[in-house]
C-alpha positions as CSV (number, residue, x, y, z in Angstrom):
1,M,96.4,68.4,114.6
2,S,99.4,68.0,112.8
3,Q,102.5,71.2,113.4
4,L,100.6,74.2,110.8
5,A,103.1,77.0,109.2
6,W,101.2,80.2,110.8
7,H,101.2,83.6,108.9
8,K,100.0,87.3,110.2
9,S,99.5,90.5,108.0
10,S,102.3,92.0,107.0
11,F,100.0,95.8,108.2
12,S,100.8,93.3,111.9
13,S,103.6,94.3,113.8
14,D,106.1,92.6,116.0
15,D,105.1,94.2,119.1
16,A,103.4,91.6,121.2
17,N,101.3,93.9,123.3
18,R,99.5,94.4,120.1
19,D,96.9,91.6,118.8
20,C,96.7,90.2,115.1
21,I,95.0,87.2,113.3
22,E,97.3,84.4,112.4
23,V,96.2,81.8,109.5
24,A,97.1,78.2,108.6
25,A,96.5,76.5,105.3
26,A,95.6,72.7,107.2
27,P,96.8,69.5,104.7
28,E,93.4,68.1,104.9
29,G,92.9,71.6,102.8
30,L,91.3,73.5,106.1
31,V,91.8,77.3,106.6
32,H,92.7,77.2,110.6
33,F,93.0,81.1,112.4
34,R,93.3,82.3,116.0
35,E,94.2,85.4,117.9
36,S,98.5,86.1,118.9
37,D,97.5,86.3,122.1
38,A,95.7,83.0,122.2
39,P,97.4,80.6,120.4
40,D,95.9,77.4,122.1
41,V,92.6,78.3,120.6
42,V,91.9,77.7,116.8
43,A,88.9,77.9,114.7
44,V,88.7,76.1,111.3
45,T,86.4,76.8,108.2
46,T,86.4,76.1,105.1
47,P,88.3,77.9,102.0
48,A,85.8,78.8,100.9
49,K,84.1,80.7,104.0
50,W,87.7,82.0,105.1
51,G,87.8,83.7,101.3
52,A,84.1,85.1,101.5
53,F,85.1,86.7,105.2
54,V,88.1,88.1,103.7
55,K,85.8,89.6,101.2
56,G,83.7,91.0,103.5
57,V,86.8,92.8,105.4
58,K,88.4,94.2,101.8
59,A,84.9,95.8,101.4
60,G,84.2,97.4,104.6
61,E,81.3,94.8,106.2
62,F,82.6,94.9,109.4
63,D,83.8,98.5,109.6
64,G,82.5,99.7,113.3
65,C,82.0,96.3,114.5
66,A,83.6,96.2,117.9
67,L,83.3,92.9,120.4
């Protein structure tokens, strides 16, 4: 995997004790995402599936979910 430019939400703090999701667009057109506290574990999806996930988050489809 080439070096990716990882981004996180502007709502995330720089506090090292707070976890957040980081996302990167890969040259092959896929979307990579990971937890900030486990940067070696990366999941990969398509832009369409990532977009559907983000749309669901914004619509509140995951409100009340806990893992």
